[in-house]
C-alpha positions as a printed NumPy array, in Angstrom:
array([[-49.946,   3.082, -60.711],
       [-50.826,   5.242, -63.705],
       [-50.964,   3.87 , -67.25 ],
       [-47.924,   6.003, -68.051],
       [-45.95 ,   4.333, -65.248],
       [-47.109,   0.861, -66.362],
       [-45.935,   1.632, -69.876],
       [-42.557,   2.887, -68.63 ],
       [-42.077,  -0.235, -66.517],
       [-42.969,  -2.6  , -69.334],
       [-40.661,  -0.651, -71.646],
       [-37.755,  -1.066, -69.232],
       [-38.416,  -4.774, -68.907],
       [-38.658,  -5.223, -72.657],
       [-35.285,  -3.499, -72.951],
       [-33.77 ,  -5.744, -70.292],
       [-35.117,  -8.859, -71.991],
       [-33.556,  -7.682, -75.24 ],
       [-30.093,  -7.033, -73.807],
       [-30.197, -10.356, -71.962],
       [-30.929, -12.111, -75.253],
       [-28.172, -10.101, -76.932],
       [-25.738, -11.064, -74.196],
       [-26.702, -14.719, -74.546],
       [-26.034, -14.602, -78.281],
       [-22.703, -12.836, -77.858],
       [-21.557, -15.322, -75.206],
       [-22.891, -18.356, -77.01 ],
       [-25.369, -19.589, -74.408],
       [-29.053, -20.544, -74.483],
       [-31.415, -18.966, -71.985],
       [-33.541, -21.338, -69.922],
       [-36.157, -20.688, -67.289],
       [-37.807, -17.467, -66.252],
       [-36.011, -14.112, -66.136],
       [-35.449, -12.518, -62.734],
       [-35.359,  -8.741, -62.338],
       [-33.175,  -6.898, -59.859],
       [-33.906,  -3.908, -57.639],
       [-36.141,  -1.399, -59.443],
       [-35.577,  -3.316, -62.667],
       [-31.916,  -2.303, -62.881],
       [-30.728,  -5.78 , -63.833],
       [-32.01 ,  -8.975, -65.362],
       [-30.802, -12.541, -64.97 ],
       [-31.689, -16.005, -66.174],
       [-30.425, -19.546, -66.067],
       [-28.384, -20.364, -69.149],
       [-27.203, -23.566, -70.753],
       [-24.114, -24.459, -72.747],
       [-22.503, -27.74 , -73.712],
       [-20.454, -27.292, -70.527],
       [-23.523, -27.27 , -68.272],
       [-25.742, -24.778, -66.45 ],
       [-24.776, -21.163, -65.751],
       [-26.397, -17.856, -64.796],
       [-26.456, -14.933, -67.21 ],
       [-26.87 , -11.435, -65.831],
       [-27.165,  -8.193, -67.788],
       [-27.55 ,  -4.505, -67.048],
       [-27.184,  -1.145, -68.744],
       [-26.155,   2.308, -67.596],
       [-25.902,   5.723, -69.175],
       [-22.384,   6.162, -70.52 ],
       [-21.729,   8.976, -68.025],
       [-22.098,   6.495, -65.127],
       [-20.908,   3.261, -66.74 ],
       [-17.65 ,   3.05 , -64.848],
       [-16.301,   2.656, -61.327],
       [-16.764,   0.085, -58.622],
       [-20.429,  -0.825, -59.12 ],
       [-19.79 ,  -1.384, -62.829],
       [-16.939,  -3.814, -62.139],
       [-18.102,  -5.355, -58.845],
       [-18.545,  -8.967, -59.943],
       [-15.461,  -8.709, -62.131],
       [-13.333,  -7.452, -59.241],
       [-14.765, -10.069, -56.893],
       [-13.368, -12.827, -59.109],
       [-10.082, -12.476, -57.183],
       [-11.748, -13.389, -53.87 ],
       [-11.14 , -16.946, -52.707],
       [-12.433, -18.919, -49.757],
       [-15.921, -17.369, -49.847],
       [-18.894, -19.307, -51.3  ],
       [-19.917, -17.146, -54.254],
       [-20.67 , -17.475, -57.961],
       [-17.581, -17.639, -60.167],
       [-17.322, -15.217, -63.079],
       [-16.952, -17.278, -66.254],
       [-17.098, -14.576, -68.93 ],
       [-18.08 , -10.948, -69.386],
       [-18.817,  -8.883, -72.463],
       [-19.556,  -5.172, -72.891],
       [-21.064,  -3.242, -75.781],
       [-22.472,   0.214, -76.454],
       [-25.89 ,   1.35 , -77.58 ],
       [-25.532,   5.119, -77.21 ],
       [-26.33 ,   6.724, -74.924],
       [-26.041,   3.59 , -72.764],
       [-23.318,   1.038, -72.086],
       [-24.286,  -2.588, -71.497],
       [-22.616,  -5.619, -70.018],
       [-23.555,  -9.262, -69.692],
       [-21.839, -11.606, -67.26 ],
       [-21.865, -15.377, -67.305],
       [-21.62 , -16.781, -63.781],
       [-21.48 , -20.257, -62.341],
       [-24.924, -21.601, -61.525],
       [-26.168, -21.599, -57.934],
       [-28.935, -24.2  , -57.585],
       [-30.029, -23.228, -54.079],
       [-32.642, -20.476, -53.753],
       [-32.278, -17.214, -51.826],
       [-33.184, -17.383, -48.147],
       [-35.913, -14.809, -48.787],
       [-37.709, -13.494, -51.853],
       [-37.304, -10.019, -50.406],
       [-34.204,  -8.345, -49.037],
       [-35.718,  -8.188, -45.548],
       [-37.249, -11.116, -43.734],
       [-40.992, -11.607, -43.736],
       [-40.977, -15.151, -42.358],
       [-38.414, -16.969, -40.217],
       [-35.867, -18.822, -42.362],
       [-35.175, -22.502, -41.759],
       [-31.388, -22.511, -41.506],
       [-29.108, -25.191, -40.13 ],
       [-26.411, -24.555, -37.518],
       [-23.8  , -25.262, -40.187],
       [-25.319, -22.529, -42.388],
       [-24.725, -19.972, -39.644],
       [-21.194, -21.26 , -39.123],
       [-20.513, -20.967, -42.853],
       [-21.889, -17.426, -42.895],
       [-19.568, -16.292, -40.123],
       [-16.61 , -17.978, -41.826],
       [-17.467, -16.285, -45.14 ],
       [-17.629, -12.816, -43.558],
       [-14.375, -13.374, -41.665],
       [-12.577, -14.687, -44.744],
       [-13.759, -11.772, -46.867],
       [-12.403,  -9.354, -44.246],
       [ -8.881, -10.672, -44.901],
       [ -8.962,  -9.748, -48.611],
       [ -7.298,  -6.413, -49.221],
       [ -8.965,  -4.064, -51.709],
       [ -8.939,  -0.457, -52.828],
       [-12.696,  -0.551, -53.387],
       [-15.133,   1.191, -51.074],
       [-14.574,   3.599, -48.197],
       [-11.24 ,   5.394, -48.324],
       [-11.796,   8.159, -45.762],
       [-13.229,   7.093, -42.384],
       [-13.62 ,  10.706, -41.302],
       [-15.794,  11.398, -44.357],
       [-17.956,   8.414, -43.434],
       [-18.442,   9.773, -39.926],
       [-19.369,  13.19 , -41.312],
       [-21.971,  11.639, -43.615],
       [-23.543,   9.665, -40.776],
       [-23.558,  12.726, -38.518],
       [-25.148,  14.803, -41.284],
       [-27.868,  12.207, -41.832],
       [-28.866,  12.052, -38.162],
       [-28.13 ,  15.76 , -37.589],
       [-26.095,  15.168, -34.462],
       [-22.455,  14.515, -33.625],
       [-21.194,  11.03 , -32.862],
       [-18.801,  10.656, -29.959],
       [-16.49 ,   7.935, -31.249],
       [-13.381,   6.834, -29.336],
       [-10.774,   6.908, -32.068],
       [-10.924,   6.163, -35.771],
       [-13.233,   3.339, -36.904],
       [-11.772,   0.042, -38.062],
       [-12.13 ,  -0.375, -41.817],
       [-12.059,  -3.762, -43.514],
       [-13.443,  -5.546, -46.576],
       [-17.178,  -6.166, -46.364],
       [-20.03 ,  -7.351, -48.576],
       [-22.064,  -4.176, -48.229],
       [-25.343,  -5.662, -49.52 ],
       [-25.526,  -8.685, -47.22 ],
       [-29.296,  -9.07 , -47.045],
       [-31.464, -12.186, -47.161],
       [-32.144, -12.213, -50.899],
       [-28.38 , -12.38 , -51.45 ],
       [-27.835, -15.445, -49.244],
       [-28.883, -18.859, -50.518],
       [-29.96 , -21.897, -48.52 ],
       [-29.741, -24.739, -47.568],
       [-26.177, -24.327, -48.844],
       [-24.737, -20.873, -48.373],
       [-23.737, -18.881, -51.422],
       [-23.261, -15.115, -51.247],
       [-24.733, -13.377, -54.301],
       [-24.532,  -9.9  , -55.852],
       [-21.044,  -8.423, -55.524],
       [-21.652,  -5.037, -57.165],
       [-20.92 ,  -2.961, -54.074],
       [-18.404,  -4.907, -52.002],
       [-15.365,  -3.124, -50.617],
       [-13.913,  -1.331, -47.609],
       [-16.437,  -0.354, -44.957],
       [-16.654,  -0.118, -41.166],
       [-15.92 ,  -3.528, -39.65 ],
       [-19.255,  -5.255, -39.163],
       [-21.095,  -3.411, -41.927],
       [-22.218,  -6.611, -43.64 ],
       [-23.445,  -8.028, -40.329],
       [-25.207,  -4.728, -39.63 ],
       [-27.019,  -4.881, -42.974],
       [-28.181,  -8.427, -42.284],
       [-29.214,  -7.59 , -38.725],
       [-31.3  ,  -4.606, -39.787],
       [-32.946,  -6.628, -42.557],
       [-33.951,  -9.154, -39.865],
       [-35.699,  -6.802, -37.44 ],
       [-39.221,  -7.837, -38.431],
       [-38.397, -11.375, -37.221],
       [-36.959, -10.807, -33.71 ],
       [-35.806, -14.414, -33.191],
       [-33.695, -14.312, -36.356],
       [-32.455, -10.8  , -35.589],
       [-31.243, -12.134, -32.238],
       [-29.441, -14.985, -34.005],
       [-27.69 , -12.549, -36.327],
       [-26.728, -10.307, -33.419],
       [-25.408, -13.209, -31.367],
       [-23.374, -14.49 , -34.314],
       [-21.719, -11.109, -34.868],
       [-21.897,  -9.567, -31.396],
       [-18.121,  -9.246, -31.17 ],
       [-18.123,  -6.82 , -34.117],
       [-21.569,  -5.237, -33.785],
       [-21.174,  -4.316, -30.106],
       [-18.09 ,  -2.159, -30.646],
       [-17.815,   1.555, -31.469],
       [-17.069,   0.686, -35.104],
       [-19.898,  -1.867, -35.156],
       [-22.362,   0.7  , -33.874],
       [-21.153,   3.144, -36.536],
       [-21.66 ,   0.389, -39.114],
       [-25.236,  -0.1  , -37.903],
       [-25.96 ,   3.63 , -38.05 ],
       [-24.479,   3.852, -41.54 ],
       [-26.457,   0.837, -42.775],
       [-29.62 ,   2.211, -41.161],
       [-29.077,   5.562, -42.88 ],
       [-28.879,   3.78 , -46.235],
       [-32.149,   1.927, -45.601],
       [-33.938,   5.044, -44.347],
       [-32.681,   7.122, -47.269],
       [-34.014,   4.543, -49.731],
       [-37.313,   4.459, -47.868],
       [-37.613,   8.23 , -48.288],
       [-36.314,   8.545, -51.845],
       [-37.681,   5.395, -53.471],
       [-40.493,   4.221, -51.221],
       [-38.59 ,   1.062, -50.323],
       [-38.952,  -0.771, -47.002],
       [-42.488,   0.394, -46.077],
       [-42.635,  -2.013, -43.116],
       [-38.943,  -2.087, -42.19 ],
       [-38.227,   1.649, -42.034],
       [-39.951,   2.2  , -38.678],
       [-38.061,  -0.479, -36.683],
       [-34.791,   0.494, -38.381],
       [-35.326,   4.129, -37.403],
       [-36.178,   3.116, -33.831],
       [-33.043,   0.981, -33.632],
       [-30.841,   3.799, -34.933],
       [-32.241,   6.234, -32.403],
       [-31.684,   3.734, -29.607],
       [-28.019,   3.388, -30.646],
       [-27.558,   7.158, -30.662],
       [-29.217,   7.622, -27.269],
       [-27.191,   4.801, -25.748],
       [-24.   ,   6.439, -27.019],
       [-25.042,   9.788, -25.551],
       [-25.495,   8.172, -22.118],
       [-21.962,   6.756, -22.113]])
């Protein structure tokens, strides 16, 4: 990494620390513990304390031209979801520092750690049978919540997937669309008690998309990948479930190409996607 890049990174983190402190002051909380940075330093979060107890404070900023839409209001919109173990939104505040818009969100505190420090598995997780049962119940319950967020045109989704792989997909009928947590990877799932974190991008998607994301992020640990597949086989092993896997794989592979993410995961994800396409061509 060049000195210029180191300086840019430290500048971004200094900015995030500042807006987190500003958010804490505006919401009347005291920051405790070490700050945690999100993907590519887009967000920052920290434990926070008030006279009402422990909470989690999260802050991010976006250029005013992009500070709107579903990603900007994801956690706010998810407050209406019930029956799924997730942080509760306590308070949210927005302010402007042209040319950027900033928000800070105060969330209920989740004491259990993520199941992995990275989005994809590096080591096998130690998860109880009840954890897996709770995960399946959470995904099924979320699917029953109606929303206008996310995918609105299944045919457009198919065209995007076909364009990515540069080949047509022979799908029997329109895919089933339902509400999914579209970033259901291991760093967003706590243990030993399940809590589903990070609701920026939830919404309508092909049925099984969340399971597909988790399955693909498990491929480096085959025993866990098999557990995920077995848990969600009834949705993954359908035409819509295979489309969900191809769509999720395209997202991972695109990030690997554009941002250098997933240096070890990209190869098995690509191999899995090709195997799905070839299996479909043989049908």
